[in-house]
C-alpha positions as CSV (number, residue, x, y, z in Angstrom):
1,X,24.8,13.1,23.7
2,X,22.5,10.2,23.9
3,X,18.9,9.6,23.6
4,X,18.5,8.7,27.3
5,X,20.0,11.9,28.2
6,X,17.3,13.8,26.2
7,X,14.5,15.3,28.1
8,X,11.7,12.5,28.4
9,X,9.3,14.5,26.6
10,X,11.9,14.4,23.2
11,X,12.4,10.7,23.4
12,X,10.9,9.1,20.5
13,X,9.7,5.8,22.4
14,X,8.5,8.0,24.8
15,X,6.9,10.7,22.8
16,X,5.7,7.9,21.0
17,X,3.7,6.7,24.1
18,X,2.7,9.3,25.6
19,X,0.8,11.2,22.7
20,X,1.1,8.0,19.9
21,X,3.0,7.3,16.8
22,X,1.1,9.7,14.5
23,X,2.8,12.5,16.8
24,X,6.6,11.4,15.4
25,X,8.6,12.6,12.6
26,X,9.5,10.1,10.2
27,X,13.4,9.6,11.7
28,X,11.7,9.6,15.0
29,X,9.4,6.2,14.0
30,X,12.7,4.7,12.0
31,X,14.5,5.7,15.3
32,X,12.6,3.6,17.3
33,X,12.6,0.9,14.7
34,X,16.9,1.3,14.6
35,X,17.0,1.1,18.5
36,X,20.4,2.1,18.3
37,X,22.7,4.6,16.4
38,X,26.2,3.8,15.9
39,X,29.3,5.1,18.1
40,X,28.8,9.2,18.3
41,X,25.7,8.7,16.3
42,X,22.3,9.1,18.1
43,X,19.3,6.7,16.8
44,X,17.6,9.4,15.5
45,X,20.7,11.0,14.0
46,X,21.0,7.8,11.8
47,X,17.7,7.6,11.4
48,X,18.1,11.2,9.5
49,X,20.8,10.2,7.4
50,X,19.4,7.1,6.2
51,X,16.1,9.0,5.1
52,X,18.4,11.2,3.4
53,X,20.6,9.0,1.7
54,X,17.5,6.8,0.3
55,X,15.7,9.8,-0.1
56,X,12.8,9.5,2.3
57,X,11.0,6.7,4.4
58,X,9.1,4.9,1.4
59,X,12.2,4.2,-0.8
60,X,14.0,2.8,2.5
61,X,11.4,0.5,3.2
62,X,11.0,-0.7,-0.8
63,X,14.4,-1.1,-1.1
64,X,16.0,-4.3,-1.8
65,X,17.8,-6.2,0.4
66,X,21.1,-5.8,-1.3
67,X,20.1,-2.2,-1.2
68,X,18.9,-2.0,2.1
69,X,22.4,-4.2,3.6
70,X,24.5,-2.3,2.7
71,X,23.6,1.0,4.3
72,X,25.2,1.8,7.6
73,X,23.7,0.8,10.6
74,X,21.3,-1.9,8.5
75,X,22.6,-5.5,7.6
76,X,20.2,-8.8,7.3
77,X,18.5,-8.8,10.5
78,X,17.2,-5.6,10.2
79,X,16.0,-6.1,7.1
80,X,14.3,-9.5,7.6
81,X,12.6,-7.6,10.5
82,X,11.5,-4.8,8.5
83,X,9.4,-7.6,6.0
84,X,8.2,-9.1,9.1
85,X,6.6,-5.6,10.1
86,X,5.8,-4.5,6.6
87,X,4.1,-8.4,6.1
88,X,1.9,-7.8,9.5
89,X,0.9,-4.6,8.5
90,X,-0.3,-5.8,5.2
91,X,-2.0,-8.6,7.4
92,X,-3.5,-6.2,9.2
93,X,-5.1,-4.4,7.2
94,X,-6.5,-7.9,5.4
95,X,-7.9,-8.7,8.2
96,X,-9.8,-5.1,8.5
97,X,-11.4,-5.2,5.4
98,X,-12.0,-9.6,5.1
99,X,-14.8,-8.3,8.9
100,X,-17.5,-6.6,8.0
101,X,-18.4,-4.5,4.5
102,X,-16.1,-3.3,2.3
103,X,-17.7,-0.5,2.0
104,X,-17.8,0.7,5.9
105,X,-14.2,0.8,5.8
106,X,-13.4,2.5,2.5
107,X,-10.4,4.0,4.4
108,X,-8.4,0.5,5.1
109,X,-10.1,-0.7,1.5
110,X,-7.5,2.0,-0.1
111,X,-5.1,1.3,2.1
112,X,-4.7,-2.4,1.6
113,X,-4.4,-1.7,-2.2
114,X,-1.8,1.1,-2.1
115,X,0.5,-1.3,0.5
116,X,-0.2,-3.9,-2.5
117,X,0.4,-2.1,-5.2
118,X,2.3,1.2,-4.6
119,X,5.8,-0.3,-4.9
120,X,5.2,-2.2,-7.9
121,X,7.7,-0.8,-10.6
122,X,5.4,-2.2,-13.4
123,X,1.6,-1.6,-13.8
124,X,-0.7,-4.4,-12.5
125,X,-4.3,-4.7,-12.5
126,X,-6.1,-6.2,-9.9
127,X,-9.6,-7.2,-8.5
128,X,-10.9,-6.8,-5.2
129,X,-14.0,-9.7,-5.3
130,X,-17.5,-9.1,-2.9
131,X,-20.2,-10.8,-1.9
132,X,-24.0,-9.5,-1.8
133,X,-23.0,-8.1,1.4
134,X,-19.6,-6.6,0.1
135,X,-17.4,-8.7,2.2
136,X,-14.5,-9.3,1.0
137,X,-14.1,-13.4,-0.3
138,X,-10.8,-12.1,-2.4
139,X,-8.3,-10.4,-3.5
140,X,-6.3,-11.6,-7.1
141,X,-3.5,-10.0,-9.1
142,X,-5.1,-10.6,-12.5
143,X,-2.5,-9.1,-15.0
144,X,1.1,-7.5,-14.9
145,X,2.2,-5.1,-18.0
146,X,5.4,-3.2,-18.5
147,X,6.0,0.2,-16.7
148,X,2.9,2.3,-18.1
149,X,0.6,0.1,-19.3
150,X,-0.9,-3.4,-18.5
151,X,-3.6,-5.6,-21.2
152,X,-6.8,-6.3,-18.9
153,X,-9.0,-9.2,-20.7
154,X,-12.9,-8.5,-19.8
155,X,-14.0,-11.8,-20.4
156,X,-10.8,-13.0,-17.7
157,X,-12.4,-10.5,-15.0
158,X,-15.8,-12.0,-15.8
159,X,-14.7,-15.8,-15.8
160,X,-12.4,-15.0,-11.9
161,X,-15.2,-13.0,-10.7
162,X,-18.2,-15.7,-11.5
163,X,-15.5,-18.8,-10.2
164,X,-15.0,-16.8,-7.0
165,X,-19.3,-16.4,-6.7
166,X,-18.7,-12.1,-6.5
167,X,-21.5,-10.2,-6.2
168,X,-19.5,-7.0,-6.8
169,X,-15.6,-6.3,-7.1
170,X,-13.8,-2.9,-6.8
171,X,-10.9,-2.7,-9.3
172,X,-7.5,-1.4,-8.9
173,X,-4.7,-0.5,-10.6
174,X,-0.9,1.0,-10.2
175,X,0.6,3.6,-11.8
176,X,4.4,3.2,-11.3
177,X,5.0,6.9,-12.7
178,X,3.2,7.9,-9.6
179,X,0.7,10.3,-11.2
180,X,-2.9,8.7,-10.4
181,X,-4.9,10.5,-12.7
182,X,-7.1,8.4,-15.1
183,X,-5.6,7.9,-18.7
184,X,-7.7,7.7,-21.4
185,X,-7.2,4.1,-21.4
186,X,-8.1,3.4,-18.1
187,X,-11.6,4.8,-18.5
188,X,-12.3,3.0,-21.6
189,X,-11.4,-0.2,-19.8
190,X,-13.3,0.8,-17.0
191,X,-16.5,1.3,-19.2
192,X,-15.7,-1.7,-20.9
193,X,-15.6,-4.1,-17.8
194,X,-19.2,-2.3,-16.3
195,X,-20.7,-3.6,-19.7
196,X,-19.3,-6.8,-19.4
197,X,-19.8,-7.7,-15.6
198,X,-23.4,-6.1,-15.9
199,X,-24.1,-8.6,-18.2
200,X,-23.7,-11.4,-15.2
201,X,-25.1,-9.1,-12.5
202,X,-22.4,-8.2,-11.1
203,X,-21.2,-4.6,-9.8
204,X,-18.5,-2.6,-10.3
205,X,-18.1,-0.5,-6.9
206,X,-14.9,1.5,-7.7
207,X,-12.3,1.4,-9.4
208,X,-9.0,2.8,-7.6
209,X,-5.8,3.7,-9.1
210,X,-2.7,3.9,-7.0
211,X,0.1,6.1,-7.2
212,X,1.6,8.5,-4.8
213,X,-0.6,9.7,-2.3
214,X,-3.9,9.4,-2.0
215,X,-5.2,6.9,-4.3
216,X,-7.8,7.9,-7.1
217,X,-11.4,6.6,-6.6
218,X,-13.7,6.7,-9.7
219,X,-16.3,6.5,-7.9
220,X,-15.5,9.6,-6.3
221,X,-14.8,11.2,-9.7
222,X,-18.0,10.5,-10.7
223,X,-16.2,8.0,-13.6
224,X,-18.7,5.2,-12.6
C-alpha cells in the first residue's frame, strides 16, 4: 500500500505537522527526506531497509559519498541534499549560541560541539572562545591526533585565546571510541590548561567530551 493510501494520522508528513518532528521514528523522518520509495516499496519501508543496512541513522548521515550513493534509492542528488541539510543544522546551532550568553543555552552549546565532533574518526581538541559576557567570539579546532589521543599544547591554547580577546573558554574534544568518560590524561591536561589560562585571567567554564549519547561535562562532574 502506498503511503498516500494510509490513514492520515499514520502518514509521516501529516503526523509531523500534527504532532511535531519529535513524534516520528527514525524511519519516518528519513522517509520524509527520501520523499518517494521504489516500485513496490514505500518510502517508509525503504527508510527502514536503509537504516538496517547502515546500522542506524547516525551511520547513514555520516556515510561518505561513495558508500551513501551505493545504497538502493540514494545517489548524488540525495547526498547533496543531505549535506546541505546537515550544514544548515550546524549553522543554525552556531547562530543560536552566538546570539546571547553561551551559559544561557548550554544545550545548544552541547549540540553544536557534538555535531562538530561526533563524526570525526580521529581525536580533535577544540576551543570555544567567549567574551566577558560569555558571548561566543569564535570556535576553533586546535589539535588533531590519532584514534585515541591528541597532543595538546597549553602555550598554543593561551596564545590563541589572547589573540581572540577571550575572557573565558569552553574546551571540547571527542572520543572516537564513543566512551565519553574522561581519562587521566584528559583530567591532567585540563588542570594544566586551567593553571596556564589563569595566569592571563582567562577562565575555563567547561570541558566537554563528545562520545556516544550526551556529551560529558567536566563542570557537571565537579572536575573543574
